[in-house]
C-alpha positions as CSV (number, residue, x, y, z in Angstrom):
1,M,13.4,-5.5,9.7
2,F,13.8,-5.9,6.0
3,H,16.4,-4.1,3.9
4,L,15.9,-2.2,0.7
5,H,18.2,-2.1,-2.3
6,T,19.1,1.4,-1.1
7,G,20.6,0.1,2.1
8,E,17.7,1.5,4.2
9,A,16.1,-0.7,6.8
10,I,12.3,-0.9,6.9
11,P,10.0,-2.4,9.5
12,T,8.3,-5.7,8.7
13,I,4.8,-4.3,9.4
14,G,3.3,-0.8,9.1
15,L,0.0,0.9,10.0
16,G,-2.2,1.9,7.1
17,T,-4.1,5.2,7.4
18,F,-6.9,4.8,4.8
19,G,-10.1,5.0,6.8
20,S,-12.4,4.0,4.0
21,D,-15.9,5.4,4.5
22,K,-16.0,4.4,8.2
23,Y,-13.4,6.4,10.1
24,G,-12.6,10.1,10.2
25,P,-9.2,11.9,10.3
26,N,-9.2,12.4,14.1
27,E,-9.8,8.7,14.8
28,I,-7.1,7.7,12.4
29,A,-4.7,10.3,13.9
30,E,-5.3,9.0,17.4
31,A,-4.6,5.5,16.1
32,V,-1.3,6.6,14.6
33,Y,-0.3,8.2,17.9
34,G,-1.2,5.1,19.9
35,A,0.5,2.8,17.4
36,I,3.7,4.7,17.5
37,R,3.7,4.5,21.3
38,S,3.0,0.8,21.0
39,G,6.1,0.3,18.8
40,Y,5.0,0.9,15.2
41,R,7.7,2.6,13.2
42,L,6.2,2.4,9.6
43,I,3.2,4.7,8.9
44,D,1.7,4.4,5.4
45,C,0.0,7.6,4.3
46,A,-1.4,9.2,1.1
47,S,-2.6,12.6,0.1
48,V,-5.9,11.3,-1.2
49,Y,-6.8,9.8,2.2
50,G,-7.6,13.4,3.3
51,N,-6.0,13.1,6.8
52,E,-2.3,13.8,6.5
53,D,-2.6,17.0,8.5
54,K,-4.1,15.2,11.4
55,V,-1.7,12.3,11.1
56,G,1.2,14.8,11.0
57,A,0.0,16.3,14.2
58,A,-0.1,12.9,15.8
59,I,3.4,12.1,14.6
60,E,4.7,15.4,15.9
61,R,3.1,14.8,19.2
62,A,4.7,11.4,19.6
63,V,8.1,12.9,18.7
64,K,7.8,15.8,21.1
65,E,6.9,13.5,23.9
66,G,10.0,11.4,23.3
67,A,8.1,8.3,22.2
68,V,10.2,8.1,19.0
69,R,12.7,10.1,17.0
70,R,11.9,11.2,13.5
71,D,14.8,9.1,12.2
72,E,13.3,6.0,13.7
73,L,10.2,6.3,11.7
74,F,9.6,5.2,8.1
75,I,6.9,7.4,6.7
76,N,5.3,6.7,3.2
77,S,3.1,9.0,1.2
78,K,1.8,9.0,-2.4
79,V,1.1,11.4,-5.2
80,W,-2.5,11.2,-6.3
81,N,-3.7,10.8,-9.9
82,D,-4.6,14.5,-10.3
83,M,-0.9,15.4,-9.7
84,H,0.8,13.5,-12.4
85,G,3.1,15.4,-14.9
86,R,5.7,18.1,-14.7
87,D,6.0,20.0,-11.4
88,D,2.8,18.5,-9.9
89,P,4.6,15.8,-7.8
90,M,6.6,18.6,-6.3
91,L,3.5,20.5,-5.4
92,S,1.9,17.3,-4.0
93,L,4.9,16.5,-1.9
94,A,5.3,20.1,-0.6
95,K,1.7,19.9,0.8
96,T,2.4,16.4,2.2
97,L,5.5,17.6,4.0
98,K,3.7,20.6,5.4
99,D,0.7,18.4,6.5
100,L,2.9,15.7,8.0
101,R,5.1,18.3,9.7
102,V,8.3,16.6,8.4
103,D,11.3,17.7,6.2
104,Y,11.2,14.5,4.2
105,V,9.3,11.3,3.7
106,D,11.0,7.9,3.6
107,C,9.2,6.8,0.5
108,F,7.1,8.7,-2.0
109,F,4.9,6.6,-4.3
110,V,3.0,7.0,-7.5
111,H,-0.3,5.9,-6.1
112,W,-1.8,4.6,-9.4
113,P,-0.2,4.4,-12.8
114,F,-2.9,6.5,-14.5
115,P,-3.7,10.3,-14.3
116,N,-7.3,9.3,-13.9
117,Y,-8.9,11.5,-11.2
118,H,-12.1,10.6,-9.4
119,A,-13.6,12.4,-6.5
120,P,-12.9,10.6,-3.1
121,G,-15.9,8.5,-2.1
122,C,-17.6,8.5,-5.5
123,D,-19.8,5.7,-6.6
124,G,-18.3,2.6,-8.1
125,D,-20.1,3.3,-11.4
126,S,-18.6,6.8,-11.7
127,R,-16.5,7.5,-14.7
128,N,-14.3,10.5,-15.6
129,P,-14.6,11.3,-19.3
130,D,-11.0,12.6,-19.3
131,S,-9.6,9.3,-18.1
132,V,-7.0,7.6,-20.3
133,P,-5.2,4.3,-20.5
134,F,-1.6,3.8,-19.3
135,R,1.1,5.2,-21.5
136,T,4.8,4.5,-20.8
137,E,5.8,8.0,-21.9
138,R,3.2,9.7,-19.7
139,F,4.2,7.6,-16.7
140,L,7.9,8.3,-17.2
141,A,7.2,12.1,-17.3
142,T,5.8,11.8,-13.8
143,W,8.6,9.4,-12.7
144,R,11.3,11.9,-13.8
145,E,9.7,14.4,-11.4
146,M,9.7,11.8,-8.7
147,E,13.4,11.2,-9.4
148,R,14.0,14.9,-9.0
149,L,12.4,14.9,-5.6
150,Y,14.7,12.0,-4.6
151,R,17.8,13.8,-5.7
152,L,16.7,16.9,-3.7
153,G,16.5,14.7,-0.6
154,L,12.8,15.3,-0.1
155,T,12.2,11.5,-0.1
156,R,14.7,8.8,0.8
157,C,13.4,6.4,-1.8
158,L,10.7,6.0,-4.4
159,G,7.8,3.6,-4.8
160,M,5.2,2.5,-7.2
161,S,1.7,1.1,-6.5
162,N,-0.9,-0.9,-8.4
163,M,1.4,-1.9,-11.1
164,T,1.5,-5.0,-13.3
165,I,4.4,-7.0,-14.8
166,P,3.8,-5.6,-18.3
167,K,3.9,-2.1,-17.0
168,L,7.0,-2.7,-15.0
169,E,8.7,-4.4,-17.9
170,A,8.1,-1.2,-19.9
171,I,9.1,1.2,-17.1
172,L,12.0,-0.2,-15.1
173,P,14.6,-0.2,-17.9
174,C,13.9,3.5,-18.3
175,C,14.2,4.4,-14.6
176,E,17.2,6.4,-13.5
177,V,16.2,5.8,-9.9
178,K,14.7,2.3,-9.4
179,P,11.7,2.0,-7.1
180,A,12.6,0.5,-3.7
181,L,9.0,-0.5,-2.8
182,I,6.0,-1.6,-4.7
183,E,2.6,-1.7,-3.0
184,M,0.1,-4.2,-4.2
185,E,-3.1,-5.8,-3.0
186,M,-2.1,-9.0,-1.2
187,H,-3.9,-11.4,1.0
188,P,-4.3,-15.2,1.2
189,S,-7.0,-15.4,-1.4
190,F,-5.1,-13.0,-3.7
191,Q,-1.4,-13.7,-3.5
192,Q,-0.2,-12.2,-6.8
193,K,2.7,-14.8,-6.9
194,E,3.9,-13.8,-10.4
195,L,4.0,-10.1,-9.6
196,F,5.5,-10.8,-6.1
197,D,8.3,-13.0,-7.5
198,Y,9.0,-10.5,-10.3
199,C,9.5,-7.6,-7.8
200,V,11.7,-9.8,-5.6
201,A,13.8,-10.8,-8.6
202,C,14.2,-7.1,-9.5
203,G,15.3,-6.2,-5.9
204,I,12.1,-4.4,-5.1
205,Q,10.5,-4.9,-1.7
206,P,6.8,-5.8,-1.9
207,V,4.3,-4.1,0.4
208,G,0.9,-5.7,0.8
209,Y,-2.2,-3.6,1.2
210,S,-5.6,-5.0,2.2
211,P,-3.6,-7.8,4.0
212,I,-6.6,-9.4,5.8
213,G,-9.0,-9.0,2.9
214,S,-10.0,-5.4,3.5
215,P,-13.2,-6.0,5.6
216,S,-13.7,-2.3,5.9
217,R,-13.4,-1.5,2.2
218,P,-15.9,0.9,0.6
219,A,-19.2,-0.5,-0.7
220,R,-18.1,0.3,-4.3
221,D,-15.3,-2.3,-3.9
222,R,-17.6,-5.2,-2.8
223,A,-19.0,-8.0,-5.0
224,P,-21.1,-11.0,-4.1
225,E,-18.4,-13.4,-5.3
226,D,-15.7,-12.0,-3.0
227,V,-13.8,-14.5,-0.8
228,V,-13.7,-13.7,3.0
229,D,-10.1,-14.7,3.8
230,C,-10.7,-15.0,7.5
231,E,-13.4,-17.7,6.9
232,M,-11.3,-20.0,4.8
233,P,-11.2,-23.3,6.8
234,E,-7.5,-24.0,6.4
235,L,-6.7,-20.5,7.6
236,V,-9.1,-20.9,10.6
237,S,-7.4,-24.2,11.5
238,I,-3.9,-22.5,11.5
239,A,-5.3,-19.7,13.6
240,K,-6.6,-22.2,16.2
241,A,-3.2,-23.9,16.3
242,H,-1.6,-20.5,17.2
243,N,-4.5,-19.4,19.4
244,V,-5.0,-16.2,17.5
245,H,-7.7,-14.6,15.3
246,P,-7.5,-15.7,11.7
247,A,-6.7,-12.1,10.7
248,L,-3.4,-12.4,12.5
249,V,-2.5,-15.5,10.4
250,C,-2.9,-13.4,7.3
251,L,-0.2,-11.0,8.7
252,K,2.1,-13.9,9.8
253,W,1.9,-15.4,6.3
254,Q,2.7,-12.2,4.6
255,V,5.8,-11.4,6.8
256,G,6.9,-15.1,6.4
257,R,6.7,-14.7,2.7
258,G,8.9,-11.6,2.8
259,S,6.3,-8.9,2.3
260,I,5.4,-5.9,4.5
261,P,1.7,-5.8,5.5
262,I,0.1,-2.5,6.2
263,P,-3.1,-3.3,8.1
264,F,-5.4,-0.5,9.2
265,S,-7.1,-0.4,12.6
266,V,-8.1,2.3,15.0
267,K,-8.6,-0.1,17.9
268,P,-5.6,-0.4,20.3
269,E,-6.2,-4.0,21.0
270,Q,-6.2,-4.8,17.3
271,Y,-3.2,-2.8,16.1
272,E,-1.2,-4.0,19.1
273,A,-2.1,-7.6,18.3
274,N,-1.2,-7.0,14.6
275,L,2.3,-5.9,15.7
276,R,2.8,-8.9,17.9
277,A,1.6,-11.3,15.2
278,A,4.0,-9.9,12.6
279,T,7.0,-10.0,15.0
280,T,6.5,-13.2,17.1
281,D,5.4,-16.9,16.7
282,P,5.9,-17.2,12.9
283,L,4.0,-19.8,10.9
284,T,5.8,-23.2,10.3
285,E,7.0,-24.3,6.9
286,D,4.1,-26.7,6.7
287,E,1.6,-23.9,7.5
288,M,3.2,-21.6,4.9
289,R,2.8,-24.4,2.4
290,V,-0.9,-24.7,3.3
291,M,-1.3,-20.9,3.0
292,S,0.2,-21.0,-0.5
293,T,-2.7,-23.2,-1.6
294,L,-5.4,-20.6,-0.6
295,D,-5.0,-18.3,-3.6
296,R,-8.3,-17.8,-5.3
297,G,-7.4,-14.9,-7.6
298,C,-9.9,-12.8,-5.6
299,R,-9.0,-9.2,-6.4
300,L,-11.0,-6.9,-4.1
301,I,-9.7,-3.5,-5.1
302,K,-10.6,-3.5,-8.8
303,G,-10.1,0.2,-9.6
304,Q,-13.1,0.4,-11.9
305,V,-13.5,4.1,-11.2
306,F,-10.3,4.7,-13.1
307,L,-11.6,3.2,-16.4
308,W,-11.4,5.3,-19.5
309,P,-14.0,5.7,-22.3
310,G,-13.9,2.6,-24.5
311,A,-12.5,0.3,-21.8
312,N,-14.2,-3.1,-21.6
313,G,-14.1,-3.5,-17.8
314,W,-11.9,-3.3,-14.7
315,E,-9.8,-6.1,-16.1
316,D,-8.3,-3.7,-18.6
317,L,-6.5,-1.9,-15.7
318,W,-4.6,-5.1,-14.9
319,D,-3.2,-6.3,-18.2
320,L,-4.5,-9.8,-17.7
321,D,-3.5,-11.1,-21.1
322,G,0.2,-10.2,-20.4
323,E,0.3,-7.0,-22.4
324,I,-0.5,-3.4,-21.6
325,T,-4.1,-2.7,-22.4
326,L,-4.5,0.4,-24.6
């Protein structure tokens, strides 16, 4: 278990529930049920995944059967881009609580820092003409509503996702309730060391999505130059030393680093192996040093569908020059 600045304990690994374009809500819900029975206690959800009602039924089923108590689970959800602004996060969370069949979530995230809606599953070249760049004041208006949900006890802590250091430098001093968690893309070929270290220095727990390089990511998020993490020779060598699949080394590395991976799988043999990998047989100090050399700056989830008119490219979403791109 890791511990948040709120005092809450949180598991060192969770189960993601984004099924990409490959898996339907019923398959994902069955995986959630099986994962809970296998020992998972952190479930990472989001309204935009379109499956919270099925996931909620699976959680309720596990609780009713006595496999777990609600207070033993750490359940995340996220407000989507079309629900930024006054009152909308409340409406979003109200639906999430109903769908998940719970009275509160453990962490409620702002999924992306832009109110830039796109239809789920849209083409990577799709653009919404109403999309806008990040604005501190606009984000804070949404964050104030998130803080209200926290004070009402509807979420036990707050989180942000897909942030950058410049955005956090602008936002954090204005937060009345500091985020406890920040989700970021993180895998061996994309380690985000500066952002990771910044979050840790601020007392914010990093959570890594796409922890094994997102092999099931949608076609719109694929590019010919992408690195395949599990084929990196150094990583394969470490996997052989531990007699495990290279994907499991990605999880061991992330937990050893102090981050929480949230891999997705619907196959019992895979999610059970993921749980074992994150909680047993850690990498050695030498292996962790080798892993630190594998960063290739290979961002897989570029977010290009959120670009606004006049933006130069997906790089504008990530403030690569150290300043917020306007």
